[in-house]
C-alpha positions as YAML, in Angstrom:
chain: A
units: angstrom
residues:
- id: 1
  name: MET
  ca: [-3.22, 62.63, 8.89]
- id: 2
  name: GLN
  ca: [-5.05, 59.42, 9.58]
- id: 3
  name: LYS
  ca: [-5.02, 57.50, 12.82]
- id: 4
  name: ASN
  ca: [-2.95, 54.33, 12.61]
- id: 5
  name: PRO
  ca: [-2.92, 52.44, 15.94]
- id: 6
  name: ASP
  ca: [-0.56, 49.82, 14.45]
- id: 7
  name: LYS
  ca: [2.17, 52.46, 14.11]
- id: 8
  name: ASN
  ca: [2.38, 54.15, 17.51]
- id: 9
  name: PHE
  ca: [6.14, 54.57, 17.43]
- id: 10
  name: VAL
  ca: [8.59, 57.18, 16.20]
- id: 11
  name: THR
  ca: [12.36, 57.46, 15.84]
- id: 12
  name: VAL
  ca: [14.48, 59.79, 17.96]
- id: 13
  name: GLU
  ca: [16.12, 62.28, 15.62]
- id: 14
  name: VAL
  ca: [18.83, 64.95, 15.96]
- id: 15
  name: ASP
  ca: [18.55, 68.50, 14.64]
- id: 16
  name: PRO
  ca: [21.78, 69.02, 12.67]
- id: 17
  name: ALA
  ca: [21.82, 72.76, 13.37]
- id: 18
  name: THR
  ca: [21.45, 72.53, 17.17]
- id: 19
  name: ASP
  ca: [22.35, 68.91, 17.99]
- id: 20
  name: ASP
  ca: [19.10, 68.75, 20.01]
- id: 21
  name: TYR
  ca: [17.27, 65.43, 20.12]
- id: 22
  name: TYR
  ca: [13.58, 65.40, 19.22]
- id: 23
  name: VAL
  ca: [10.63, 63.22, 18.27]
- id: 24
  name: THR
  ca: [7.65, 64.21, 16.17]
- id: 25
  name: ILE
  ca: [4.23, 63.62, 17.70]
- id: 26
  name: PRO
  ca: [1.79, 62.47, 14.99]
- id: 27
  name: GLU
  ca: [-0.90, 65.01, 14.13]
- id: 28
  name: TRP
  ca: [-3.73, 62.58, 14.98]
- id: 29
  name: ILE
  ca: [-2.42, 62.26, 18.55]
- id: 30
  name: ILE
  ca: [-2.21, 66.06, 18.92]
- id: 31
  name: ASN
  ca: [-5.77, 66.35, 17.58]
- id: 32
  name: ASP
  ca: [-7.12, 63.56, 19.84]
- id: 33
  name: LEU
  ca: [-5.60, 65.27, 22.89]
- id: 34
  name: GLY
  ca: [-6.92, 68.68, 21.89]
- id: 35
  name: TRP
  ca: [-3.37, 70.08, 21.90]
- id: 36
  name: TYR
  ca: [-2.13, 72.82, 19.60]
- id: 37
  name: GLU
  ca: [1.09, 74.70, 18.91]
- id: 38
  name: GLY
  ca: [2.05, 76.34, 22.18]
- id: 39
  name: THR
  ca: [0.45, 73.70, 24.44]
- id: 40
  name: GLU
  ca: [2.70, 73.36, 27.48]
- id: 41
  name: VAL
  ca: [3.60, 69.77, 28.34]
- id: 42
  name: GLU
  ca: [5.40, 68.18, 31.26]
- id: 43
  name: TRP
  ca: [7.90, 65.31, 30.92]
- id: 44
  name: VAL
  ca: [7.29, 62.51, 33.41]
- id: 45
  name: ILE
  ca: [9.81, 59.68, 33.58]
- id: 46
  name: ASP
  ca: [8.33, 56.53, 35.11]
- id: 47
  name: GLY
  ca: [10.91, 53.73, 35.15]
- id: 48
  name: ASP
  ca: [11.82, 53.19, 31.53]
- id: 49
  name: GLU
  ca: [8.79, 55.09, 30.17]
- id: 50
  name: LEU
  ca: [8.47, 58.72, 29.15]
- id: 51
  name: ILE
  ca: [5.03, 60.25, 29.61]
- id: 52
  name: LEU
  ca: [3.95, 63.63, 28.24]
- id: 53
  name: LYS
  ca: [1.18, 65.37, 30.16]
- id: 54
  name: GLU
  ca: [-0.48, 68.67, 29.39]
- id: 55
  name: VAL
  ca: [0.28, 71.27, 32.04]
- id: 56
  name: VAL
  ca: [-3.02, 72.47, 33.48]
- id: 57
  name: ASN
  ca: [-2.81, 75.68, 35.48]
- id: 58
  name: ASP
  ca: [-5.32, 75.40, 38.28]
- id: 59
  name: TRP
  ca: [-5.25, 78.94, 39.66]
- id: 60
  name: HIS
  ca: [-7.85, 78.07, 42.31]
- id: 61
  name: ASN
  ca: [-5.47, 75.58, 43.93]
- id: 62
  name: VAL
  ca: [-2.50, 77.95, 43.57]
- id: 63
  name: SER
  ca: [-4.32, 80.84, 45.25]
- id: 64
  name: HIS
  ca: [-5.58, 78.46, 47.95]
- id: 65
  name: LEU
  ca: [-2.02, 77.30, 48.69]
- id: 66
  name: CYS
  ca: [-0.78, 80.90, 48.82]
- id: 67
  name: LYS
  ca: [-3.32, 81.77, 51.54]
- id: 68
  name: ARG
  ca: [-1.86, 79.26, 53.98]
...
C-alpha cells in the first residue's frame, strides 16, 4: 500500500456480526510506526481528538515503583 498524505482519513464502520464499531488503519501507517498484528495500543481521548499510542512496557520503571 502506498503512502498518500492527502487521504489521512477513514470512515467509522460497524461489524454486522458483532455490532462493534471499528476503523481500519492504513498499512503504510502501521509500517511507518513499526507496528504489527498483536501490537498493544492505548486509546487517549484529548478533547475532540482520539490518539492511538503504542503501549511500551518499561519493566525497569515498574520494578522501581514496586520497591517503594
